C-alpha positions as CSV (number, residue, x, y, z in Angstrom):
1,X,0.1,-0.5,0.3
2,X,1.3,3.6,-1.0
3,X,0.7,5.7,1.7
4,X,1.3,9.6,2.3
5,X,1.7,11.6,5.2
6,X,1.2,15.8,4.5
7,X,2.4,17.6,7.5
8,X,-0.3,20.0,8.2
9,X,1.1,21.9,11.3
10,X,4.2,21.8,13.4
11,X,8.1,21.9,12.6
12,X,7.7,19.8,9.1
13,X,4.1,21.5,7.9
14,X,3.9,21.4,4.5
15,X,6.5,18.3,4.0
16,X,5.2,15.4,1.9
17,X,6.9,12.2,3.5
18,X,5.9,9.1,1.3
19,X,6.0,5.4,2.6
20,X,5.6,1.9,1.0
21,X,3.9,-0.3,3.7
22,X,5.5,-2.6,5.8
23,X,5.3,-1.2,8.9
24,X,6.4,2.4,9.9
25,X,7.0,3.4,13.0
26,X,6.6,7.3,14.0
27,X,8.8,9.4,16.9
28,X,11.2,11.4,18.5
29,X,13.8,8.2,17.7
30,X,11.6,5.7,15.1
31,X,14.9,3.9,14.0
32,X,16.2,3.9,10.8
33,X,13.3,3.5,8.8
34,X,10.9,5.0,10.5
35,X,9.4,9.0,10.7
36,X,11.1,11.6,12.6
37,X,8.7,14.3,14.6
38,X,11.6,16.5,16.0
39,X,11.6,18.8,18.4
40,X,8.2,18.1,20.5
41,X,9.2,16.6,24.5
42,X,5.0,15.2,24.4
43,X,6.2,12.9,21.8
44,X,7.1,9.3,22.7
45,X,10.3,8.4,21.1
46,X,8.2,5.3,19.3
47,X,5.0,7.1,19.4
48,X,3.0,4.9,17.2
49,X,3.1,3.0,14.0
50,X,1.5,2.2,10.6
51,X,1.1,-0.8,8.8
52,X,-1.0,-2.2,6.1
53,X,-3.6,-5.3,6.9
54,X,-6.1,-7.3,5.2
55,X,-6.2,-4.0,2.6
56,X,-6.7,-1.7,5.0
57,X,-4.3,0.7,6.6
58,X,-3.9,0.6,10.6
59,X,-2.1,2.8,13.4
60,X,-1.2,1.2,16.5
61,X,-0.3,3.6,19.3
62,X,2.4,2.9,21.0
63,X,2.8,5.5,24.0
64,X,1.3,6.4,26.9
65,X,0.2,9.8,26.2
66,X,-1.8,7.8,23.2
67,X,-2.3,9.8,20.0
68,X,-5.1,12.1,18.7
69,X,-6.9,10.4,15.9
70,X,-9.9,13.0,14.1
71,X,-9.8,15.1,17.2
72,X,-10.6,11.5,19.5
73,X,-7.8,10.4,21.6
74,X,-6.3,6.6,20.9
75,X,-4.7,4.1,23.1
76,X,-4.8,0.9,20.9
77,X,-5.6,0.2,17.3
78,X,-7.2,2.4,15.1
79,X,-8.4,1.6,11.2
80,X,-7.5,4.6,9.6
81,X,-9.5,5.9,6.3
82,X,-7.8,8.1,3.6
83,X,-7.9,12.1,4.8
84,X,-7.5,10.9,8.7
85,X,-6.0,13.4,10.6
86,X,-3.0,12.1,13.3
87,X,-2.1,14.2,15.9
88,X,1.2,13.3,17.8
89,X,2.6,15.3,21.0
90,X,1.7,19.5,21.1
91,X,3.0,20.3,17.6
92,X,2.7,17.6,14.7
93,X,-0.4,17.6,13.1
94,X,-0.3,15.2,10.0
95,X,-2.6,14.1,7.2
96,X,-3.1,10.5,6.0
97,X,-3.0,10.2,2.0
98,X,-3.4,6.8,0.4
99,X,-5.9,4.9,-1.6
100,X,-7.7,2.3,-0.4
101,X,-8.0,-1.1,-1.5
102,X,-11.2,-2.7,-3.8
103,X,-13.0,-5.2,-1.3
104,X,-13.2,-8.5,-3.7
105,X,-16.5,-9.0,-4.2
106,X,-17.8,-12.3,-3.3
107,X,-17.6,-15.3,-5.6
108,X,-21.6,-16.4,-7.1
109,X,-20.8,-20.0,-5.3
110,X,-20.4,-18.4,-2.1
111,X,-23.9,-16.3,-2.5
112,X,-25.8,-19.6,-3.3
113,X,-24.1,-21.4,-0.3
114,X,-25.4,-18.3,2.1
115,X,-28.2,-19.0,0.5
116,X,-28.4,-22.6,1.2
117,X,-27.9,-22.3,4.6
118,X,-31.2,-20.4,5.2
119,X,-33.2,-23.1,3.1
120,X,-31.0,-26.2,5.0
121,X,-30.0,-26.7,8.4
122,X,-30.4,-25.4,11.2
123,X,-31.2,-22.3,10.2
124,X,-34.2,-23.3,8.1
125,X,-36.0,-24.4,11.5
126,X,-38.5,-21.5,12.7
127,X,-37.4,-21.8,16.5
128,X,-33.9,-21.5,15.4
129,X,-34.6,-18.0,13.8
130,X,-36.8,-16.6,16.6
131,X,-34.4,-17.1,19.3
132,X,-32.0,-15.8,17.0
133,X,-33.5,-12.5,16.6
134,X,-34.4,-12.4,20.3
135,X,-30.3,-12.8,20.6
136,X,-30.0,-10.0,18.2
137,X,-32.8,-7.8,19.7
138,X,-31.0,-8.4,23.3
139,X,-27.7,-7.6,21.7
140,X,-28.7,-4.2,20.2
141,X,-30.4,-3.2,23.2
142,X,-27.4,-3.3,25.5
143,X,-25.4,-1.9,22.8
144,X,-28.0,1.0,22.9
145,X,-27.8,1.0,26.8
146,X,-24.0,1.2,26.9
147,X,-24.0,4.0,24.5
148,X,-26.4,6.3,26.5
149,X,-24.6,5.3,29.9
150,X,-21.4,7.0,27.8
151,X,-23.1,10.1,27.2
152,X,-23.7,11.3,30.3
153,X,-24.7,14.4,31.3
154,X,-21.4,17.2,30.8
155,X,-21.9,18.3,34.7
156,X,-22.1,14.8,35.5
157,X,-18.8,13.0,33.8
158,X,-16.5,16.8,35.1
159,X,-16.8,15.6,38.6
160,X,-14.5,12.7,37.9
161,X,-12.3,15.2,36.1
162,X,-12.0,17.6,38.8
163,X,-10.8,15.2,41.5
164,X,-8.2,14.0,38.7
165,X,-7.0,17.0,38.0
166,X,-6.6,18.8,41.4
167,X,-4.7,15.4,42.5
168,X,-2.6,14.1,40.3
169,X,-1.6,16.6,37.2
170,X,1.6,18.3,38.0
171,X,2.7,19.8,34.9
172,X,6.6,21.2,35.7
173,X,6.4,24.9,35.4
174,X,3.0,25.6,36.4
175,X,2.5,26.9,39.8
176,X,-0.8,25.7,41.8
177,X,-2.2,28.6,41.8
178,X,-2.5,29.0,38.1
179,X,-3.6,25.3,38.2
180,X,-6.9,26.0,40.4
181,X,-7.7,29.0,38.0
182,X,-7.7,26.8,34.9
183,X,-9.7,24.2,37.3
184,X,-12.6,26.9,37.9
185,X,-12.5,28.5,34.2
186,X,-13.3,24.6,33.2
187,X,-16.2,24.7,35.5
188,X,-17.6,27.2,34.1
189,X,-17.0,26.0,30.2
190,X,-18.4,23.1,31.7
191,X,-21.7,24.5,32.6
192,X,-21.8,26.6,29.4
193,X,-21.3,23.0,27.6
194,X,-24.3,21.5,29.6
195,X,-26.6,24.2,28.8
196,X,-25.6,24.2,24.8
197,X,-26.1,20.0,25.1
198,X,-29.6,21.0,26.5
199,X,-30.5,23.1,24.3
200,X,-28.9,21.4,21.0
201,X,-26.8,24.5,20.2
202,X,-24.1,22.0,18.8
203,X,-21.7,24.3,16.9
204,X,-21.2,26.4,20.7
205,X,-21.1,22.6,22.4
206,X,-17.9,22.3,20.1
207,X,-16.4,25.4,20.7
208,X,-16.7,25.1,24.3
209,X,-14.9,21.6,23.8
210,X,-12.2,23.1,22.4
211,X,-11.7,25.7,24.9
212,X,-11.4,23.0,27.5
213,X,-8.8,21.2,25.5
214,X,-6.9,25.0,24.9
215,X,-6.4,25.7,29.0
216,X,-3.6,23.3,29.1
217,X,-3.3,22.6,25.6
218,X,-1.4,18.9,26.5
219,X,-3.0,15.7,26.0
220,X,-2.0,14.1,29.7
221,X,-4.4,16.6,31.0
222,X,-7.3,15.7,31.9
223,X,-9.2,19.0,30.9
224,X,-7.7,18.3,27.6
225,X,-9.1,14.6,28.1
226,X,-12.2,15.5,28.9
227,X,-12.7,18.0,26.4
228,X,-11.1,15.8,23.2
229,X,-13.6,13.0,24.7
230,X,-16.6,15.0,24.7
231,X,-16.1,16.4,21.3
232,X,-15.3,13.1,20.0
233,X,-19.0,12.9,21.5
234,X,-20.5,16.0,19.8
235,X,-18.8,14.8,16.5
236,X,-22.1,12.4,15.8
237,X,-24.5,15.9,16.3
238,X,-25.4,18.3,13.9
Protein backbone atom coordinates (compact mmCIF):
# COMPACT_ATOMS: atom_id res chain seq x y z
CA UNK A 1 0.00 0.00 0.00
CA UNK A 2 1.42 3.42 -0.95
CA UNK A 3 0.82 6.04 1.73
CA UNK A 4 1.72 9.74 1.88
CA UNK A 5 2.00 11.66 5.17
CA UNK A 6 1.17 15.36 4.67
CA UNK A 7 2.27 17.50 7.63
CA UNK A 8 -0.40 20.16 8.19
CA UNK A 9 1.14 21.78 11.28
CA UNK A 10 4.36 21.72 13.27
CA UNK A 11 8.09 21.78 12.54
CA UNK A 12 7.57 19.75 9.31
CA UNK A 13 4.58 21.79 8.06
CA UNK A 14 4.04 21.41 4.30
CA UNK A 15 6.31 18.37 3.98
CA UNK A 16 5.10 15.21 2.22
CA UNK A 17 6.65 11.88 3.17
CA UNK A 18 5.75 8.89 0.94
CA UNK A 19 5.73 5.47 2.61
CA UNK A 20 5.56 1.94 1.35
CA UNK A 21 4.09 -0.28 4.02
CA UNK A 22 5.44 -2.56 5.58
CA UNK A 23 5.41 -1.33 9.07
CA UNK A 24 6.59 2.22 9.75
CA UNK A 25 7.27 3.68 13.20
CA UNK A 26 6.78 7.37 14.06
CA UNK A 27 8.30 9.27 16.99
CA UNK A 28 11.28 11.22 18.27
CA UNK A 29 13.60 8.24 17.70
CA UNK A 30 11.66 5.80 15.48
CA UNK A 31 14.67 3.97 14.04
CA UNK A 32 16.35 3.98 10.63
CA UNK A 33 13.19 3.19 8.63
CA UNK A 34 10.80 5.35 10.67
CA UNK A 35 9.47 8.92 10.44
CA UNK A 36 11.10 11.32 12.90
CA UNK A 37 8.84 13.85 14.67
CA UNK A 38 11.29 16.48 16.00
CA UNK A 39 11.24 19.22 18.61
CA UNK A 40 8.27 18.13 20.72
CA UNK A 41 8.84 16.76 24.24
CA UNK A 42 5.29 15.34 24.32
CA UNK A 43 6.16 12.94 21.46
CA UNK A 44 7.47 9.56 22.65
CA UNK A 45 10.60 7.94 21.21
CA UNK A 46 8.36 5.43 19.37
CA UNK A 47 4.97 7.12 19.54
CA UNK A 48 3.10 4.84 17.13
CA UNK A 49 3.30 2.83 13.90
CA UNK A 50 1.46 2.44 10.60
CA UNK A 51 0.97 -0.87 8.83
CA UNK A 52 -1.27 -2.53 6.25
CA UNK A 53 -3.57 -5.35 7.29
CA UNK A 54 -6.16 -7.09 5.09
CA UNK A 55 -6.05 -4.23 2.58
CA UNK A 56 -6.63 -1.60 5.29
CA UNK A 57 -4.30 1.01 6.79
CA UNK A 58 -3.97 0.61 10.58
CA UNK A 59 -2.44 2.98 13.13
CA UNK A 60 -1.20 1.48 16.42
CA UNK A 61 -0.47 3.78 19.35
CA UNK A 62 2.68 2.90 21.32
CA UNK A 63 2.78 5.93 23.66
CA UNK A 64 1.39 6.35 27.16
CA UNK A 65 0.35 9.85 26.03
CA UNK A 66 -1.96 8.39 23.38
CA UNK A 67 -2.44 9.75 19.86
CA UNK A 68 -5.31 11.98 18.76
CA UNK A 69 -6.97 10.63 15.60
CA UNK A 70 -9.63 12.96 14.19
CA UNK A 71 -9.81 14.78 17.56
CA UNK A 72 -10.32 11.59 19.59
CA UNK A 73 -7.64 10.02 21.75
CA UNK A 74 -6.56 6.54 20.63
CA UNK A 75 -4.69 4.32 23.10
CA UNK A 76 -4.50 1.13 21.03
CA UNK A 77 -5.26 0.67 17.29
CA UNK A 78 -7.49 2.42 14.76
CA UNK A 79 -8.28 1.58 11.11
CA UNK A 80 -7.68 4.73 9.06
CA UNK A 81 -9.55 6.19 6.11
CA UNK A 82 -8.03 8.49 3.46
CA UNK A 83 -7.81 12.03 4.82
CA UNK A 84 -7.79 11.06 8.51
CA UNK A 85 -5.70 13.37 10.73
CA UNK A 86 -3.28 12.25 13.43
CA UNK A 87 -1.94 14.59 16.12
CA UNK A 88 1.30 13.64 17.85
CA UNK A 89 2.22 15.52 21.03
CA UNK A 90 1.59 19.26 21.03
CA UNK A 91 2.95 20.25 17.63
CA UNK A 92 2.59 17.67 14.87
CA UNK A 93 -0.64 17.40 12.84
CA UNK A 94 -0.45 14.88 9.97
CA UNK A 95 -2.98 14.05 7.25
CA UNK A 96 -2.81 10.47 5.98
CA UNK A 97 -3.34 10.13 2.23
CA UNK A 98 -3.71 6.80 0.44
CA UNK A 99 -6.03 4.92 -1.87
CA UNK A 100 -8.10 2.35 -0.04
CA UNK A 101 -7.84 -1.15 -1.51
CA UNK A 102 -10.91 -2.36 -3.41
CA UNK A 103 -12.76 -5.04 -1.52
CA UNK A 104 -13.16 -8.34 -3.42
CA UNK A 105 -16.64 -9.12 -4.75
CA UNK A 106 -18.24 -12.30 -3.39
CA UNK A 107 -18.09 -15.32 -5.70
CA UNK A 108 -21.37 -16.53 -7.16
CA UNK A 109 -20.81 -19.88 -5.52
CA UNK A 110 -20.46 -18.19 -2.12
CA UNK A 111 -23.79 -16.39 -2.63
CA UNK A 112 -25.50 -19.67 -3.47
CA UNK A 113 -23.94 -21.30 -0.40
CA UNK A 114 -25.25 -18.47 1.81
CA UNK A 115 -28.77 -18.91 0.42
CA UNK A 116 -28.47 -22.62 1.04
CA UNK A 117 -27.83 -22.03 4.74
CA UNK A 118 -31.28 -20.46 5.07
CA UNK A 119 -33.08 -23.22 3.21
CA UNK A 120 -31.40 -26.17 4.93
CA UNK A 121 -29.62 -26.95 8.17
CA UNK A 122 -30.32 -25.37 11.61
CA UNK A 123 -31.35 -21.94 10.26
CA UNK A 124 -34.17 -23.52 8.29
CA UNK A 125 -36.01 -24.30 11.57
CA UNK A 126 -38.47 -21.52 12.64
CA UNK A 127 -37.67 -21.93 16.35
CA UNK A 128 -33.96 -21.44 15.74
CA UNK A 129 -34.67 -18.27 13.76
CA UNK A 130 -36.91 -16.90 16.54
CA UNK A 131 -34.21 -17.51 19.16
CA UNK A 132 -31.58 -15.91 16.92
CA UNK A 133 -33.73 -12.81 16.35
CA UNK A 134 -34.40 -12.48 20.10
CA UNK A 135 -30.66 -12.72 20.78
CA UNK A 136 -29.87 -10.02 18.22
CA UNK A 137 -32.57 -7.70 19.61
CA UNK A 138 -31.13 -8.12 23.12
CA UNK A 139 -27.63 -7.42 21.83
CA UNK A 140 -28.77 -4.21 20.11
CA UNK A 141 -30.54 -3.11 23.31
CA UNK A 142 -27.33 -3.71 25.30
CA UNK A 143 -25.28 -1.64 22.85
CA UNK A 144 -27.81 1.21 23.06
CA UNK A 145 -27.73 1.07 26.88
CA UNK A 146 -23.92 1.23 26.94
CA UNK A 147 -23.97 4.14 24.48
CA UNK A 148 -26.43 6.08 26.62
CA UNK A 149 -24.33 5.42 29.71
CA UNK A 150 -21.34 6.82 27.83
CA UNK A 151 -23.21 10.04 27.04
CA UNK A 152 -23.93 11.11 30.59
CA UNK A 153 -24.37 14.79 31.17
CA UNK A 154 -21.19 16.85 30.99
CA UNK A 155 -21.52 18.25 34.51
CA UNK A 156 -21.90 14.77 36.02
CA UNK A 157 -18.96 13.37 34.03
CA UNK A 158 -16.78 16.34 34.98
CA UNK A 159 -16.79 15.50 38.69
CA UNK A 160 -14.22 12.70 38.30
CA UNK A 161 -12.11 14.94 36.05
CA UNK A 162 -12.07 17.68 38.71
CA UNK A 163 -10.75 15.21 41.30
CA UNK A 164 -8.09 13.82 38.95
CA UNK A 165 -6.94 17.28 37.92
CA UNK A 166 -6.58 18.50 41.48
CA UNK A 167 -4.84 15.39 42.84
CA UNK A 168 -2.69 13.92 40.04
CA UNK A 169 -1.95 16.51 37.36
CA UNK A 170 1.39 18.22 38.11
CA UNK A 171 2.87 19.82 34.94
CA UNK A 172 6.33 21.28 35.29
CA UNK A 173 6.64 25.05 35.59
CA UNK A 174 2.96 25.72 36.33
CA UNK A 175 2.24 27.02 39.86
CA UNK A 176 -0.58 25.53 41.90
CA UNK A 177 -2.48 28.84 41.85
CA UNK A 178 -2.59 28.79 38.06
CA UNK A 179 -3.81 25.18 38.02
CA UNK A 180 -6.62 26.08 40.43
CA UNK A 181 -7.57 29.05 38.25
CA UNK A 182 -7.68 26.84 35.16
CA UNK A 183 -9.87 24.35 36.98
CA UNK A 184 -12.34 27.09 37.88
CA UNK A 185 -12.41 28.30 34.26
CA UNK A 186 -13.01 24.70 33.22
CA UNK A 187 -15.98 24.41 35.60
CA UNK A 188 -17.55 27.52 34.02
CA UNK A 189 -17.00 26.10 30.53
CA UNK A 190 -18.54 22.75 31.53
CA UNK A 191 -21.68 24.50 32.81
CA UNK A 192 -21.94 26.30 29.47
CA UNK A 193 -21.32 23.03 27.63
CA UNK A 194 -24.12 21.30 29.54
CA UNK A 195 -26.48 24.18 28.67
CA UNK A 196 -25.51 23.99 24.98
CA UNK A 197 -26.12 20.23 24.96
CA UNK A 198 -29.56 20.63 26.52
CA UNK A 199 -30.54 23.23 23.89
CA UNK A 200 -28.86 21.22 21.09
CA UNK A 201 -26.58 24.14 20.26
CA UNK A 202 -23.95 21.78 18.83
CA UNK A 203 -21.67 24.39 17.27
CA UNK A 204 -21.35 26.30 20.57
CA UNK A 205 -20.89 23.01 22.45
CA UNK A 206 -18.00 21.99 20.21
CA UNK A 207 -16.42 25.42 20.69
CA UNK A 208 -16.65 24.98 24.47
CA UNK A 209 -14.91 21.59 24.17
CA UNK A 210 -12.06 23.17 22.23
CA UNK A 211 -11.71 25.88 24.87
CA UNK A 212 -11.44 23.16 27.52
CA UNK A 213 -8.68 21.43 25.54
CA UNK A 214 -6.85 24.74 25.12
CA UNK A 215 -6.70 25.46 28.87
CA UNK A 216 -3.60 23.22 29.15
CA UNK A 217 -2.98 22.25 25.49
CA UNK A 218 -1.51 19.05 26.91
CA UNK A 219 -2.84 15.58 25.92
CA UNK A 220 -1.83 14.35 29.41
CA UNK A 221 -4.16 16.87 31.08
CA UNK A 222 -7.47 15.50 32.44
CA UNK A 223 -9.15 18.71 31.16
CA UNK A 224 -7.74 18.14 27.67
CA UNK A 225 -8.84 14.50 27.63
CA UNK A 226 -12.32 15.38 28.91
CA UNK A 227 -12.76 18.04 26.21
CA UNK A 228 -11.53 15.62 23.52
CA UNK A 229 -13.94 12.88 24.66
CA UNK A 230 -16.92 15.22 24.67
CA UNK A 231 -15.87 16.60 21.31
CA UNK A 232 -15.80 13.07 19.92
CA UNK A 233 -19.32 12.47 21.26
CA UNK A 234 -20.54 15.72 19.70
CA UNK A 235 -19.06 14.74 16.33
CA UNK A 236 -22.13 12.54 15.85
CA UNK A 237 -24.43 15.50 16.34
CA UNK A 238 -25.56 18.00 13.70
